[in-house]
C-alpha positions as CSV (number, residue, x, y, z in Angstrom):
1,M,-24.3,-11.4,4.8
2,T,-26.4,-8.8,2.9
3,E,-26.3,-8.5,-0.9
4,D,-26.0,-4.7,-0.8
5,D,-22.9,-4.6,1.4
6,R,-20.2,-3.0,-0.7
7,H,-17.3,-4.9,0.9
8,L,-18.4,-8.3,-0.1
9,A,-16.7,-10.2,-2.9
10,P,-18.1,-13.3,-4.6
11,Q,-17.7,-16.5,-2.7
12,A,-15.6,-17.9,-5.5
13,E,-13.0,-15.1,-4.9
14,F,-12.5,-16.1,-1.3
15,D,-12.5,-19.9,-2.1
16,G,-9.7,-19.3,-4.6
17,R,-7.7,-17.3,-2.1
18,V,-8.0,-19.9,0.6
19,A,-7.1,-22.7,-1.8
20,R,-4.0,-20.9,-2.9
21,V,-2.9,-20.2,0.6
22,Q,-3.5,-23.8,1.7
23,R,-1.5,-25.2,-1.2
24,A,1.3,-22.9,-0.2
25,M,1.0,-23.9,3.4
26,A,1.4,-27.6,2.4
27,A,4.4,-26.8,0.3
28,A,6.0,-24.9,3.2
29,G,5.2,-27.5,5.8
30,L,2.8,-25.2,7.8
31,D,-0.1,-27.0,9.6
32,A,-1.9,-23.8,10.6
33,L,-1.8,-20.0,10.3
34,V,-2.6,-17.5,13.0
35,L,-3.1,-14.1,11.3
36,T,-3.4,-10.8,13.1
37,A,-2.7,-8.1,10.4
38,Q,-5.6,-6.3,9.0
39,D,-4.7,-6.8,5.3
40,N,-4.0,-10.6,5.6
41,V,-7.2,-11.2,7.6
42,A,-9.2,-9.1,5.1
43,Y,-7.6,-11.0,2.2
44,L,-8.9,-14.3,3.4
45,T,-12.2,-13.3,5.1
46,G,-13.3,-9.8,4.0
47,F,-13.1,-8.5,7.5
48,D,-12.0,-4.9,7.1
49,G,-13.1,-1.4,8.1
50,P,-12.5,1.4,10.7
51,T,-12.7,-0.9,13.7
52,W,-9.1,-2.0,13.1
53,V,-7.9,1.4,14.1
54,N,-8.7,0.4,17.7
55,V,-5.5,-1.3,18.8
56,A,-6.9,-1.9,22.3
57,R,-8.6,-5.0,20.9
58,P,-6.7,-7.7,19.0
59,R,-8.4,-9.8,16.2
60,Y,-7.3,-13.2,15.0
61,C,-7.8,-15.5,12.0
62,V,-6.9,-19.2,12.3
63,L,-6.6,-21.2,9.1
64,A,-5.8,-24.9,9.0
65,K,-4.2,-26.7,6.1
66,D,-7.7,-27.7,5.0
67,G,-11.2,-26.3,5.7
68,A,-12.5,-22.8,6.3
69,P,-10.9,-20.1,8.5
70,V,-12.0,-19.4,12.0
71,L,-12.3,-15.8,13.2
72,V,-11.6,-15.0,16.9
73,V,-12.7,-11.4,17.6
74,P,-14.0,-9.2,20.4
75,T,-17.8,-9.4,21.0
76,T,-18.1,-5.8,19.8
77,N,-16.8,-6.9,16.4
78,V,-19.1,-9.9,15.9
79,P,-22.0,-7.9,14.2
80,V,-19.4,-6.4,11.7
81,V,-17.9,-9.8,11.0
82,R,-21.3,-11.4,10.4
83,R,-22.2,-8.6,7.9
84,M,-18.8,-8.3,6.1
85,T,-17.5,-11.9,5.9
86,W,-18.4,-15.3,4.6
87,V,-16.8,-17.0,7.7
88,Q,-19.2,-19.2,9.6
89,E,-17.2,-20.1,12.7
90,V,-16.7,-17.0,14.8
91,R,-15.5,-17.1,18.4
92,S,-15.6,-14.1,20.6
93,W,-14.7,-12.8,24.1
94,V,-15.4,-9.6,26.0
95,S,-12.4,-7.3,25.4
96,P,-10.3,-5.6,26.6
97,N,-9.4,-8.4,29.0
98,P,-5.7,-8.0,30.0
99,A,-5.7,-11.4,31.8
100,D,-6.7,-13.2,28.6
101,D,-7.4,-11.1,25.6
102,G,-8.6,-13.9,23.3
103,L,-5.5,-16.0,23.7
104,S,-7.2,-19.0,25.1
105,L,-9.7,-19.1,22.3
106,V,-7.0,-18.8,19.7
107,A,-4.9,-21.5,21.3
108,E,-7.9,-23.8,21.4
109,A,-8.5,-23.2,17.7
110,V,-4.9,-24.1,16.9
111,W,-4.8,-27.1,19.2
112,A,-7.8,-28.5,17.4
113,V,-6.0,-28.6,14.0
114,A,-2.3,-28.7,14.8
115,E,-0.6,-31.6,16.6
116,P,2.2,-31.0,19.1
117,A,4.8,-31.6,16.4
118,A,3.2,-29.1,14.0
119,T,4.5,-25.8,12.6
120,V,2.3,-22.8,13.0
121,G,2.7,-19.8,10.7
122,M,2.5,-16.2,12.0
123,E,3.5,-12.7,10.7
124,I,7.0,-12.4,12.1
125,G,9.2,-11.9,9.1
126,P,10.5,-8.7,7.3
127,Q,7.9,-6.0,6.5
128,S,5.3,-7.8,8.7
129,R,3.5,-6.6,11.8
130,L,1.7,-8.5,14.5
131,G,-1.6,-7.1,15.6
132,M,-1.2,-8.2,19.2
133,P,0.8,-7.0,22.1
134,A,4.4,-8.4,22.2
135,G,3.8,-9.8,25.7
136,D,0.7,-11.7,24.4
137,F,2.8,-13.1,21.5
138,L,5.4,-14.4,23.9
139,A,2.7,-15.9,26.1
140,F,1.0,-17.4,23.1
141,R,4.2,-19.0,21.9
142,E,4.6,-20.7,25.3
143,R,1.0,-22.0,25.0
144,L,1.6,-23.5,21.6
145,A,4.8,-25.3,22.6
146,P,6.1,-27.7,21.5
147,R,4.6,-26.5,18.2
148,R,7.1,-24.4,16.3
149,I,6.3,-20.9,15.0
150,A,7.6,-19.9,11.6
151,D,7.0,-16.8,9.4
152,A,3.9,-16.9,7.2
153,D,3.9,-13.3,6.0
154,A,6.4,-14.1,3.2
155,L,4.1,-16.9,2.0
156,L,1.1,-14.5,1.9
157,R,3.1,-11.7,0.3
158,E,4.2,-14.0,-2.6
159,I,0.6,-15.1,-3.3
160,R,-0.7,-11.6,-3.1
161,K,1.8,-10.2,-5.6
162,I,-0.5,-11.5,-8.4
163,K,-3.9,-9.7,-8.1
164,T,-7.1,-11.2,-9.3
165,P,-9.4,-9.3,-11.7
166,L,-11.5,-8.2,-8.8
167,E,-8.5,-6.8,-6.9
168,I,-7.3,-5.0,-10.0
169,A,-10.7,-3.5,-10.6
170,A,-10.7,-2.0,-7.1
171,I,-7.2,-0.5,-7.5
172,R,-8.2,0.8,-11.0
173,Q,-11.3,2.4,-9.5
174,A,-9.3,4.0,-6.7
175,A,-6.7,5.3,-9.1
176,A,-9.2,6.7,-11.6
177,A,-11.1,8.5,-8.8
178,T,-7.9,10.0,-7.4
179,S,-6.9,11.1,-10.9
180,R,-10.2,12.9,-11.3
181,A,-9.7,14.6,-8.0
182,F,-6.2,15.8,-8.9
183,A,-7.6,17.1,-12.2
184,R,-10.2,19.2,-10.4
185,L,-7.8,20.8,-7.9
186,D,-7.3,24.3,-9.2
187,A,-6.9,26.8,-6.4
188,G,-4.1,27.8,-4.0
189,G,-4.0,29.1,-0.5
190,D,-2.0,27.4,2.2
191,E,-1.0,23.7,2.3
192,Q,-3.8,22.8,4.7
193,A,-6.5,24.5,2.7
194,V,-5.4,22.9,-0.6
195,A,-5.1,19.4,1.1
196,G,-8.5,19.9,2.7
197,R,-10.1,20.7,-0.7
198,F,-8.3,17.7,-2.3
199,R,-9.5,15.3,0.4
200,A,-13.1,16.5,-0.1
201,L,-12.7,16.0,-3.9
202,L,-11.5,12.4,-3.2
203,F,-14.7,11.6,-1.4
204,E,-16.8,13.3,-4.0
205,E,-15.2,11.1,-6.6
206,G,-16.1,7.9,-4.7
207,L,-13.1,7.0,-2.6
208,E,-14.1,5.2,0.6
209,D,-11.2,6.3,2.8
210,V,-7.9,8.2,2.6
211,P,-5.5,6.7,5.2
212,Y,-2.4,8.4,3.7
213,L,-2.2,12.0,2.5
214,V,1.0,14.0,2.3
215,A,1.1,17.6,1.2
216,E,4.4,19.5,1.2
217,S,5.6,22.7,-0.5
218,G,8.5,25.0,-0.9
219,L,10.2,27.4,-3.3
220,G,10.9,25.5,-6.5
221,G,10.3,22.2,-4.9
222,Y,10.0,20.6,-1.4
223,P,12.4,19.5,1.2
224,S,11.0,15.9,1.2
225,L,7.7,14.2,0.5
226,Q,6.9,12.9,4.0
227,M,5.0,15.6,5.8
228,A,1.4,16.2,6.4
229,A,0.0,19.6,5.3
230,G,1.0,22.6,7.4
231,G,0.2,26.3,7.4
232,R,2.8,27.2,4.7
233,R,1.2,29.6,2.2
234,L,1.8,29.0,-1.5
235,T,3.4,32.0,-3.1
236,A,4.9,32.8,-6.5
237,G,7.3,30.0,-7.4
238,S,6.0,27.6,-4.7
239,V,5.8,23.9,-5.8
240,L,3.3,21.8,-3.9
241,A,3.3,18.0,-4.0
242,I,0.3,15.9,-2.9
243,D,0.9,12.2,-2.4
244,T,-2.0,10.1,-1.5
245,G,-3.0,6.5,-0.7
246,A,-6.7,6.3,-1.1
247,R,-8.8,3.1,-1.0
248,V,-11.7,1.4,-2.6
249,R,-13.0,-1.9,-1.0
250,G,-9.8,-1.9,1.0
251,Y,-7.4,-1.6,-2.0
252,Y,-5.0,1.3,-2.3
253,C,-3.8,3.4,-5.1
254,D,-0.7,5.4,-4.4
255,F,0.6,8.3,-6.5
256,N,1.4,12.0,-6.4
257,R,1.1,15.1,-8.4
258,N,3.1,18.3,-8.4
259,F,1.6,21.8,-8.7
260,V,3.2,25.3,-9.1
261,C,1.9,28.7,-8.2
262,G,3.0,31.4,-10.6
263,P,6.2,31.1,-12.6
264,L,8.2,27.9,-12.4
265,P,11.9,28.2,-11.6
266,E,14.0,27.0,-14.5
267,A,15.9,24.4,-12.5
268,T,12.6,23.0,-11.4
269,R,11.2,22.9,-14.9
270,Q,14.2,21.0,-16.1
271,A,14.1,18.6,-13.2
272,H,10.4,18.0,-13.8
273,A,11.0,17.3,-17.5
274,L,13.7,14.8,-16.7
275,L,11.6,13.0,-14.1
276,W,8.7,12.8,-16.6
277,E,11.0,11.0,-19.1
278,A,12.4,8.7,-16.4
279,T,8.8,7.8,-15.5
280,E,8.1,7.0,-19.1
281,A,11.1,4.7,-19.2
282,G,9.9,2.9,-16.1
283,I,6.4,2.4,-17.5
284,R,7.8,1.0,-20.8
285,A,10.1,-1.4,-18.9
286,A,7.3,-2.9,-16.8
287,V,6.6,-5.8,-19.1
288,P,6.1,-9.5,-18.3
289,G,9.4,-11.3,-17.8
290,A,11.3,-8.1,-16.8
291,T,12.6,-7.9,-13.3
292,A,11.9,-5.2,-10.8
293,A,15.6,-4.4,-11.0
294,E,15.4,-3.8,-14.7
295,V,12.5,-1.3,-14.2
296,W,14.7,0.5,-11.7
297,R,17.7,0.5,-14.1
298,A,15.5,1.9,-16.9
299,M,14.6,4.9,-14.8
300,A,18.1,5.3,-13.3
301,A,19.6,5.4,-16.8
302,V,17.5,8.4,-17.8
303,L,18.1,10.2,-14.5
304,D,21.8,9.6,-14.6
305,A,22.1,10.7,-18.2
306,G,20.5,14.0,-17.6
307,A,21.1,14.8,-13.9
308,A,24.7,16.0,-14.2
309,A,23.8,18.8,-16.6
310,L,21.2,20.0,-14.1
311,G,23.4,19.8,-11.1
312,A,20.9,17.2,-9.8
313,R,21.2,13.7,-8.4
314,R,19.0,10.7,-7.7
315,T,17.6,10.9,-4.1
316,Q,18.6,8.3,-1.5
317,S,15.2,6.8,-1.4
318,G,16.5,3.3,-1.9
319,R,13.9,2.3,-4.4
320,M,11.9,3.8,-7.3
321,G,8.5,2.2,-6.8
322,H,6.8,-0.8,-5.2
323,G,3.8,-3.0,-5.3
324,I,0.4,-1.9,-4.1
325,G,-2.8,-3.7,-2.9
326,L,-4.3,-4.2,0.5
327,R,-1.1,-2.5,1.8
328,L,0.0,0.9,0.7
329,T,3.4,-0.6,-0.1
330,E,3.8,-4.2,-1.0
331,P,6.5,-6.3,-2.7
332,P,8.2,-6.1,-5.1
333,S,10.5,-3.2,-4.6
334,I,11.6,-1.4,-7.7
335,H,15.1,-1.7,-6.5
336,P,18.5,-2.5,-8.2
337,E,18.7,-5.8,-6.2
338,D,15.1,-7.0,-6.4
339,A,15.1,-9.9,-8.9
340,T,11.3,-10.4,-8.8
341,V,10.1,-11.3,-12.3
342,L,7.1,-9.2,-13.3
343,A,4.1,-11.2,-14.3
344,P,0.5,-10.4,-15.5
345,G,-1.6,-9.3,-12.5
346,M,1.1,-7.5,-10.6
347,V,0.2,-3.9,-9.7
348,I,3.1,-1.6,-9.1
349,T,4.2,2.0,-8.8
350,V,7.0,3.7,-10.7
351,E,8.5,6.5,-8.6
352,P,11.7,8.2,-9.7
353,S,12.9,11.2,-7.7
354,L,15.5,13.9,-8.0
355,A,17.4,16.2,-5.6
356,F,18.6,19.6,-7.0
357,E,19.2,23.2,-6.0
358,V,17.2,26.3,-6.7
359,A,18.4,29.9,-6.3
360,A,17.0,31.8,-3.4
361,E,17.7,34.9,-1.3
362,G,20.3,33.8,1.3
363,G,21.7,31.1,-0.9
364,P,20.7,28.0,-2.9
365,L,18.1,25.6,-1.5
366,T,18.2,21.9,-1.9
367,R,14.8,20.7,-3.3
368,T,13.2,17.4,-4.2
369,L,10.8,16.4,-6.9
370,V,9.0,13.0,-7.1
371,H,6.8,11.5,-9.9
372,E,4.7,8.5,-9.2
373,E,2.3,6.5,-11.4
374,N,0.4,3.3,-10.9
375,L,0.2,0.5,-13.4
376,V,-0.8,-3.2,-13.8
377,V,1.4,-5.6,-15.7
378,T,-0.7,-7.4,-18.4
379,E,0.1,-10.0,-21.1
380,G,0.2,-7.1,-23.6
381,G,2.5,-4.9,-21.5
382,P,2.0,-2.2,-18.8
383,E,-1.5,-0.6,-18.4
384,L,-1.6,2.7,-16.6
385,L,-4.2,2.9,-13.8
386,S,-3.5,6.5,-12.8
387,A,-4.1,9.1,-15.5
388,R,-0.7,10.1,-16.7
389,A,0.7,13.3,-15.2
390,P,1.0,16.1,-17.8
391,R,4.4,17.0,-19.2
392,E,4.1,20.5,-17.9
393,M,3.6,21.0,-14.2
394,T,-0.1,22.0,-13.4
395,R,-0.6,25.5,-12.1
396,L,-2.7,26.5,-9.1
397,E,-4.3,29.9,-9.3
């Protein structure tokens, strides 16, 4: 490993992560983990980067209930692994190899640390994804038999809810840089032109990559907030939302900003003001000991109290925020049924949204507005990581 590599964390950081995971493995009765998801592998080893986009080649991390992890990667990844990680034991094969794309090496690593009666954890539960072909997973399960496979992603998600100071610093840096980029965006055009300028500003401000960028516009609001930028031109009364998940050292921030060209329709102005107040309520509620459901209820109370007078309603998004970290969305969900107790070190978004109607030629249009901010829960209460959106919607000239 080289001292100037920006992705490296102190060895003590990784030692702490491995120790926490191995204690949780012992409590859960897991004798070994086999991890294939980019974020979980990066969490334990530091192995991250653009190479993960190539799904033709799987990558594996094997962790026993004691000792250091073993990485099993294609030969083309070995130089990256040696540079980016602290892991000493790296096994490799020439990939792609449809007949045996690393499975024998992974099975051998598991057999060495897990007896036939052992239980092996893999990422097979809710919200998890396996970074290997389904057919290979089925074949791998047969190779491990009679060892039992159980979900390990829930175990890792629980540990990762509480961020270390190093993790929080990376998210804070990403959110601050994104906030500066939003503040510098001051010209209109069409969606693609504005989104392109914004992406360039993100890199100017020090973001390392931008895996997620949504830009959607419409008269007085937008139909949803799910679409990539298109060719729609911003005209008088157009509202543009940009929602981005940009990363520093693998850690995401995730928040949006709303912009208007020309005069703002009155219905939109009122909806924007209500959302701003709901966001304030969510931020204030995010204190240690509160539940994720209580944060949701704080925002819902503000929205419900003011929505009827506007002819508006809460959207059917299902939640009003979530955790962030090595994944764009992590637990907890800011949801009325999520009983997760907030604790110092949790990094979450608060994200209320409204649906309402604006007048237009040909009849009213149903529009959406979303507000989202990022914060970290501390002993003293919530600390904003994103620069707070202004009360009045920002104008693009």
